[in-house]
Each structure stands twice: as C-alpha cells, then as structure tokens.
Backbone as CSV, one residue per row, in Angstrom:
resi,resn,N_x,N_y,N_z,CA_x,CA_y,CA_z,C_x,C_y,C_z
1,UNK,-32.719,84.712,-20.592,-32.172,85.339,-19.417,-30.811,84.716,-19.141
2,UNK,-29.828,85.545,-18.920,-28.472,85.082,-18.644,-28.353,84.653,-17.186
3,UNK,-27.351,83.834,-16.921,-27.135,83.342,-15.568,-26.783,84.485,-14.622
4,UNK,-26.025,85.465,-15.112,-25.655,86.607,-14.271,-26.890,87.397,-13.846
5,UNK,-27.828,87.538,-14.762,-29.072,88.238,-14.443,-29.864,87.463,-13.399
6,UNK,-29.863,86.144,-13.529,-30.604,85.306,-12.599,-29.981,85.371,-11.213
7,UNK,-28.656,85.337,-11.142,-27.966,85.366,-9.845,-28.145,86.695,-9.113
8,UNK,-28.403,87.757,-9.862,-28.545,89.066,-9.231,-29.927,89.278,-8.613
9,UNK,-30.867,88.377,-8.876,-32.227,88.535,-8.358,-32.355,87.948,-6.952
10,UNK,-33.353,88.433,-6.244,-33.632,87.918,-4.914,-34.444,86.634,-5.025
11,UNK,-34.564,85.923,-3.913,-35.315,84.668,-3.918,-36.785,84.888,-4.274
12,UNK,-37.368,85.967,-3.779,-38.780,86.220,-4.092,-38.971,86.525,-5.576
13,UNK,-38.035,87.240,-6.175,-38.104,87.505,-7.604,-37.954,86.211,-8.407
14,UNK,-37.062,85.338,-7.948,-36.872,84.059,-8.631,-38.116,83.194,-8.551
15,UNK,-38.765,83.165,-7.392,-39.994,82.379,-7.245,-41.100,82.936,-8.148
16,UNK,-41.171,84.256,-8.255,-42.162,84.888,-9.128,-41.895,84.525,-10.586
17,UNK,-40.627,84.631,-11.018,-40.264,84.269,-12.388,-40.533,82.793,-12.663
18,UNK,-40.231,81.954,-11.689,-40.448,80.518,-11.845,-41.937,80.217,-12.067
19,UNK,-42.777,80.841,-11.286,-44.219,80.633,-11.438,-44.698,81.110,-12.812
20,UNK,-44.210,82.260,-13.256,-44.612,82.782,-14.563,-44.138,81.880,-15.700
21,UNK,-42.901,81.395,-15.599,-42.370,80.506,-16.637,-43.147,79.197,-16.687
22,UNK,-43.513,78.671,-15.529,-44.275,77.429,-15.496,-45.655,77.609,-16.138
23,UNK,-46.300,78.752,-15.867,-47.600,79.028,-16.476,-47.481,79.143,-17.992
24,UNK,-46.449,79.850,-18.429,-46.248,80.025,-19.864,-45.938,78.686,-20.543
25,UNK,-45.116,77.866,-19.897,-44.780,76.551,-20.443,-46.016,75.676,-20.547
26,UNK,-46.866,75.714,-19.521,-48.107,74.945,-19.566,-48.963,75.379,-20.749
27,UNK,-49.099,76.686,-20.927,-49.885,77.205,-22.034,-49.321,76.792,-23.383
28,UNK,-48.005,76.843,-23.523,-47.388,76.459,-24.792,-47.531,74.971,-25.061
29,UNK,-47.407,74.153,-24.017,-47.576,72.717,-24.202,-49.014,72.385,-24.591
30,UNK,-49.960,73.058,-23.965,-51.366,72.845,-24.294,-51.635,73.273,-25.728
31,UNK,-51.081,74.415,-26.100,-51.258,74.916,-27.454,-50.602,73.990,-28.475
32,UNK,-49.462,73.435,-28.140,-48.758,72.531,-29.057,-49.542,71.248,-29.274
33,UNK,-50.254,70.804,-28.250,-51.010,69.568,-28.403,-52.288,69.764,-29.223
34,UNK,-52.828,70.970,-29.201,-54.065,71.218,-29.934,-53.809,71.837,-31.306
35,UNK,-52.842,72.722,-31.398,-52.523,73.394,-32.662,-51.141,72.971,-33.128
36,UNK,-50.838,73.306,-34.344,-49.490,73.038,-34.851,-48.671,74.324,-34.909
37,UNK,-49.185,75.398,-34.339,-48.514,76.694,-34.450,-47.687,77.057,-33.224
38,UNK,-47.542,76.127,-32.268,-46.748,76.443,-31.080,-45.272,76.534,-31.460
39,UNK,-44.541,77.349,-30.734,-43.132,77.579,-31.019,-42.283,76.584,-30.215
40,UNK,-41.719,75.566,-30.845,-40.951,74.569,-30.099,-39.668,75.125,-29.494
41,UNK,-39.084,76.130,-30.111,-37.859,76.689,-29.549,-38.147,77.451,-28.255
42,UNK,-39.307,78.068,-28.157,-39.681,78.774,-26.922,-39.910,77.786,-25.784
43,UNK,-40.483,76.622,-26.098,-40.679,75.590,-25.084,-39.329,75.149,-24.534
44,UNK,-38.383,74.968,-25.420,-37.040,74.539,-25.003,-36.367,75.582,-24.120
45,UNK,-36.439,76.852,-24.523,-35.800,77.890,-23.727,-36.474,78.045,-22.365
46,UNK,-37.787,77.903,-22.323,-38.495,77.986,-21.039,-38.075,76.862,-20.106
47,UNK,-37.968,75.651,-20.642,-37.553,74.512,-19.814,-36.169,74.760,-19.232
48,UNK,-35.283,75.320,-20.019,-33.921,75.591,-19.544,-33.888,76.718,-18.520
49,UNK,-34.695,77.751,-18.730,-34.752,78.844,-17.758,-35.312,78.352,-16.425
50,UNK,-36.327,77.487,-16.467,-36.884,76.911,-15.246,-35.821,76.104,-14.525
51,UNK,-35.047,75.327,-15.272,-33.978,74.522,-14.666,-32.916,75.415,-14.031
52,UNK,-32.560,76.524,-14.701,-31.569,77.452,-14.139,-32.054,78.047,-12.823
53,UNK,-33.307,78.460,-12.804,-33.862,79.074,-11.598,-33.908,78.065,-10.464
54,UNK,-34.362,76.848,-10.758,-34.433,75.821,-9.717,-33.050,75.472,-9.186
55,UNK,-32.060,75.414,-10.071,-30.694,75.126,-9.646,-30.173,76.220,-8.730
56,UNK,-30.407,77.447,-9.092,-29.933,78.573,-8.285,-30.612,78.593,-6.922
57,UNK,-31.907,78.357,-6.876,-32.623,78.334,-5.605,-32.084,77.207,-4.720
58,UNK,-31.806,76.054,-5.327,-31.258,74.928,-4.579,-29.853,75.245,-4.071
59,UNK,-29.025,75.882,-4.880,-27.678,76.273,-4.448,-27.747,77.227,-3.265
60,UNK,-28.662,78.162,-3.333,-28.791,79.110,-2.227,-29.297,78.427,-0.968
61,UNK,-30.194,77.470,-1.117,-30.733,76.767,0.047,-29.655,75.921,0.724
62,UNK,-28.768,75.322,-0.078,-27.721,74.474,0.472,-26.415,75.226,0.693
63,UNK,-26.411,76.530,0.384,-25.246,77.405,0.556,-24.038,76.881,-0.219
64,UNK,-24.274,76.564,-1.480,-23.226,76.115,-2.388,-22.716,77.317,-3.165
65,UNK,-21.419,77.307,-3.481,-20.770,78.357,-4.275,-20.848,79.721,-3.620
66,UNK,-20.951,79.770,-2.338,-20.960,81.056,-1.645,-22.225,81.866,-1.854
67,UNK,-23.255,81.267,-2.397,-24.513,81.978,-2.598,-25.280,82.034,-1.281
68,UNK,-25.744,83.208,-0.938,-26.537,83.368,0.256,-27.959,83.723,-0.151
69,UNK,-28.928,83.164,0.557,-30.308,83.539,0.246,-30.527,85.019,0.469
70,UNK,-31.210,85.646,-0.451,-31.448,87.079,-0.322,-32.860,87.335,0.092
C-alpha cells in the first residue's frame, strides 16, 4: 500500500486495516515458527505497513503536517 493511498483513508478505515495487518502478521509469525514455508518478505512488508499506519494516525492525532482527523 502506498503512502498516498494510506493518507486518503479515514481514521476508522486505518484502524480496521491496522487490526487486519496485526492479525495477519501474528499468523505469519506463528506459521514461521512452526513451519519453514512462511514468507519472510510478507512479514517485512506487513511490519512496514503497520508502522506507516501508526505514524499517520499519530500525525493526525498531534495535527502534524496539516493532517486533520477524518
């Protein structure tokens, strides 16, 4: 997901995406610990997407960069 796509979403959509990404990351980490077939690149991209979403939510909460909570 690109940053522009993330910025265009509302706060409720971001919270929903964040919850889904966290669930998926948990599943992949669990799968990686038990099997050797987990996709390490997907784990990395999920971690980065979670960080992007959290950063954007924090920017909106603190009103940084002209972002307003939607």
